C-alpha positions in Angstrom: 0.0 0.0 0.0 2.9 2.3 0.9 4.3 2.0 -2.8 1.0 2.6 -4.2 0.8 5.9 -2.5 4.2 7.0 -3.3 3.5 5.9 -7.1 0.4 7.9 -7.3 1.9 11.1 -5.9 5.1 10.6 -8.0 2.8 10.2 -11.2 1.2 13.5 -10.4 4.5 15.2 -9.7 6.0 13.8 -13.0 3.1 15.3 -15.0 3.7 18.7 -13.6 7.4 18.5 -14.0 6.7 17.9 -17.7 4.4 21.1 -17.7 7.3 23.0 -15.9 10.0 21.8 -18.6 7.9 22.4 -21.6 8.7 26.0 -22.9 5.8 25.7 -25.5 3.3 25.2 -22.6 4.9 27.9 -20.5 4.4 30.3 -23.6 0.8 29.0 -24.1 -0.2 29.7 -20.5 1.1 33.2 -20.8 -0.9 33.5 -24.1 -4.0 32.2 -22.4 -3.7 34.6 -19.6 -3.0 37.6 -22.0 -6.1 36.5 -24.0 -8.4 36.4 -21.0 -7.0 39.6 -19.7 -7.7 41.4 -23.0 -11.2 40.0 -23.2 -12.0 41.0 -19.6 -10.8 44.5 -20.0 -13.0 44.8 -23.2 -16.1 44.0 -21.2 -16.3 40.3 -22.1 -16.6 37.2 -20.0 -15.2 33.8 -19.6 -17.5 30.8 -19.9 -16.3 27.5 -18.5 -17.6 24.0 -19.8 -16.6 20.5 -18.7 -18.3 17.1 -17.7 -18.1 15.0 -14.4 -15.0 16.2 -12.4 -14.0 18.8 -15.0 -17.6 20.3 -14.4 -16.7 20.7 -10.7 -13.3 22.1 -11.8 -15.4 24.7 -14.0 -17.3 25.8 -11.0 -14.0 26.2 -8.9 -12.4 28.2 -11.4 -15.3 30.6 -12.3 -15.7 31.1 -8.4 -11.8 31.9 -8.3 -12.3 34.6 -11.0 -15.6 36.1 -9.6 -14.7 36.1 -5.9 -10.9 36.4 -5.6 -7.9 34.3 -5.9 -4.9 36.1 -3.8 -6.1 39.7 -3.8 -9.0 41.7 -2.8 -10.3 43.3 -6.2 -13.5 43.8 -8.3 -15.2 40.6 -9.7 -14.2 39.3 -12.9 -17.0 38.2 -15.2 -16.9 34.4 -15.3 -19.7 31.8 -15.6 -19.7 28.1 -15.2 -22.1 26.7 -17.6 -22.2 23.3 -15.6 -24.0 24.8 -12.6 -27.7 25.3 -13.7 -29.1 21.7 -13.3 -32.5 22.8 -14.2 -31.1 24.2 -17.5 -28.8 21.2 -18.2 -31.5 18.7 -17.7 -34.0 20.6 -19.8 -31.6 21.0 -22.7 -30.6 17.4 -22.3 -34.2 16.2 -22.3 -35.5 18.6 -24.9 -32.6 18.5 -27.5 -29.8 15.9 -26.3 -26.9 16.2 -23.8 -24.7 17.1 -26.7 -26.5 20.6 -26.6 -26.3 21.1 -22.9 -23.6 23.7 -23.2 -23.9 25.0 -26.8 -27.5 26.3 -26.3 -26.3 28.3 -23.3 -23.4 29.8 -25.5 -26.0 30.6 -27.9 -28.1 32.5 -25.3 -25.3 34.5 -23.5 -22.2 34.3 -25.5 -21.0 37.1 -27.6 -18.2 38.0 -29.9 -14.9 38.4 -27.8 -16.0 36.3 -24.9 -13.7 33.4 -24.1 -15.0 29.8 -23.9 -12.7 27.9 -21.6 -13.3 24.0 -22.2 -12.0 21.2 -19.8 -11.9 17.8 -21.1 -9.6 15.0 -20.2 -10.4 13.1 -23.3 -10.9 16.0 -25.7 -13.8 14.0 -27.5 -16.8 14.8 -25.3 -19.6 15.4 -27.9 -21.1 18.3 -25.8 -17.7 20.0 -25.5 -17.0 19.7 -29.2 -20.5 21.1 -30.0 -19.8 23.9 -27.5 -16.5 24.9 -29.1 -18.0 24.7 -32.6 -20.8 27.1 -31.5 -18.5 29.4 -29.8 -16.2 29.5 -33.0 -19.2 30.2 -35.2 -20.1 33.2 -32.9 -16.8 34.5 -32.6 -15.8 33.6 -29.2 -12.1 32.8 -28.4 -11.9 29.2 -27.5 -9.4 27.9 -24.9 -9.0 24.1 -24.3 -7.2 21.8 -21.8 -7.1 18.3 -22.5 -4.9 15.2 -22.4 -1.9 14.2 -24.6 -3.9 11.7 -26.7 -5.0 12.9 -30.1 -8.5 14.3 -29.8 -11.3 16.0 -31.6 -10.5 19.3 -29.7 -7.0 19.4 -31.2 -7.8 21.4 -34.2 -10.9 23.3 -32.9 -9.7 25.5 -30.2 -8.1 28.9 -30.6 -5.6 28.0 -27.9 -4.9 24.5 -26.7 -2.9 22.9 -23.9 -2.5 19.2 -23.9 -1.5 17.8 -20.5 1.4 15.4 -20.9 -0.5 12.5 -19.4 -3.1 9.9 -20.5 -4.2 9.4 -16.8 -7.6 11.2 -16.0 -6.6 12.1 -12.4 -3.3 13.5 -13.4 -4.9 15.4 -16.2 -7.5 16.8 -14.0 -5.0 17.8 -11.1 -2.7 19.5 -13.8 -5.7 21.4 -15.3 -6.6 22.9 -11.9 -2.9 23.8 -11.4 -3.1 25.7 -14.6 -6.4 27.0 -14.1 -5.3 28.5 -10.7 -2.1 29.9 -12.4 -3.9 31.5 -15.1 -6.3 33.2 -12.6 -3.2 34.4 -10.7 -1.7 35.9 -13.9 -4.9 37.7 -14.9 -5.5 39.0 -11.5 -2.1 40.4 -11.4 -2.4 41.9 -14.8 -5.7 43.5 -14.3 -4.8 45.0 -11.0 -1.5 46.5 -12.4 -3.4 48.0 -15.5 
């Protein structure tokens, strides 16, 4: 059991070390934070989408942007599209689960907004549909997914592929990057 614990923790560390040592990913993190900062400065918003654990991560990250991360400041306009159970179940029932996020984007998205999509596989149909609709409407699409080839690879304006194929490692790294991006945006907007 002791070895299993150490192996699990080491796998998480290894994934984050790969992020740390990949200059392309470091540059992309900066590009994402710059893009979100620019969007928020121009009166736009961030819309988060994800399924399962990623849905919870969307709620968490939207909260960090609206509430505060490190510093007391004005609220940043961020919405998790995973939170409204009545709306998600109605859309799933009346249309299909594939439309659970794209219909919400149609309702509240506008050109210049940011769609921030979390998907460990990069193949979830409702996430792909959300990205396609967002692209058609002129939103900036940002994606975080795993290392395997996926449908998200050629759809997002900006994409980071977490260097792992293990769902828990991908999710842990996505939250690390989400927190980091929030930190960078917060600092940039407070120093503007």
